[in-house]
C-alpha positions in Angstrom: 45.9 -104.0 -2.9 44.4 -101.4 -0.5 46.5 -99.5 2.0 47.1 -101.8 5.0 45.1 -101.0 8.1 44.9 -102.3 11.6 41.3 -103.4 12.0 39.7 -104.0 15.4 37.3 -106.9 15.2 34.4 -106.1 17.6 31.5 -108.3 18.5 30.0 -110.3 21.4 32.5 -111.9 23.8 31.0 -112.0 27.3 27.6 -110.8 26.3 24.9 -113.4 26.7 27.2 -115.9 28.3 26.4 -115.4 32.0 30.2 -115.9 32.5 30.2 -119.4 31.0 33.9 -119.9 29.8 32.8 -122.3 27.1 30.4 -119.8 25.6 33.0 -117.0 25.8 35.5 -119.2 24.1 32.9 -119.9 21.3 32.3 -116.1 21.0 36.1 -115.5 20.7 36.3 -118.1 18.0 33.6 -116.3 16.0 35.6 -113.1 16.3 38.8 -114.9 15.3 37.1 -116.3 12.1 37.3 -112.8 10.7 41.0 -112.5 11.2 42.1 -114.6 8.2 40.2 -112.8 5.5 41.4 -109.4 7.0 45.0 -110.7 7.0 44.7 -112.1 3.5 43.5 -108.6 2.4 46.8 -107.2 3.6 45.6 -105.7 6.9 46.4 -106.5 10.5 43.4 -108.0 12.4 43.2 -107.1 16.1 40.8 -108.4 18.8 40.8 -106.6 22.2 40.6 -109.9 24.1 43.9 -110.9 22.5 45.5 -108.2 24.6 43.1 -107.9 27.5 43.1 -111.6 28.6 46.9 -111.9 29.0 46.9 -108.5 30.9 44.2 -109.9 33.3 46.1 -113.1 33.8 49.4 -111.2 34.5 47.5 -109.1 37.0 46.4 -112.3 38.9 42.8 -112.0 37.9 40.8 -115.3 37.7 39.6 -114.5 34.2 37.1 -112.3 32.3 34.5 -112.5 35.1 37.0 -111.3 37.8 36.1 -107.8 39.2 39.4 -106.5 37.8 38.1 -107.2 34.3 36.0 -104.0 34.3 39.3 -102.1 34.7 41.0 -104.0 31.8 38.6 -105.2 29.1 36.9 -101.9 27.9 40.0 -99.8 28.5 42.1 -102.1 26.4 39.8 -101.8 23.4 39.7 -98.0 23.9 43.5 -97.9 24.0 43.8 -100.1 20.9 41.4 -97.9 19.0 44.1 -95.1 19.4 46.2 -97.3 17.0 43.5 -98.9 14.8 42.5 -97.6 11.4 39.0 -99.2 11.3 36.5 -101.4 13.1 34.7 -104.5 11.8 31.5 -104.8 13.9 30.2 -108.4 13.8 26.6 -109.1 14.5 25.3 -109.7 18.0 24.4 -107.8 21.1 27.5 -106.4 22.8 27.8 -103.2 24.9 31.6 -103.3 24.5 31.4 -103.7 20.7 28.9 -100.8 20.5 31.2 -98.7 22.6 34.1 -99.6 20.2 31.9 -98.4 17.2 31.0 -95.2 19.1 34.7 -94.4 19.8 35.7 -95.2 16.2 33.0 -93.0 14.8 34.0 -90.2 17.1 37.5 -90.4 15.8 36.3 -90.6 12.2 37.4 -94.2 11.6 35.5 -96.3 9.2 33.2 -99.0 10.6 32.4 -102.0 8.5 29.4 -104.2 9.3 30.3 -107.1 7.0 33.6 -108.7 6.3 33.0 -108.2 2.6 33.0 -104.5 3.1 36.6 -104.4 4.3 38.7 -103.1 1.5 40.6 -105.8 -0.3 38.6 -108.7 1.1 37.7 -111.0 -1.8 34.3 -112.7 -1.8 35.9 -116.2 -1.6 38.0 -115.3 1.5 35.1 -113.6 3.2 33.4 -116.9 3.9 35.7 -119.0 6.2 35.0 -122.7 6.7 32.7 -121.8 9.7 30.2 -118.9 9.2 30.9 -115.7 11.0 27.9 -115.2 13.3 
């Protein structure tokens, strides 16, 4: 088994949704599909929204489209990247995910573009029941 890492899973969340909560939930589900293979490989999966959304709620924001979100969503990922060892960048247009990659690269962290490239992820666990899009 490889050395355990905390891996930030980055990809589209709000991008391309026009604020539609159903589409954002679907995007979050796609991000979460990468969590199990990462965990099975002995790593700790992390998604910025897992932290940012409860922070927004506790601040009284109405959700990820609230004006306060700009002060919470990207900064949360940036703070998380101070503790992460790598980034898995899933496909799809996302300014936030691109920013996560840029931060990771500036810190010398590995960036993986396919779940199969994450150390320790077996081919059979890299394909969850629903495809990672």
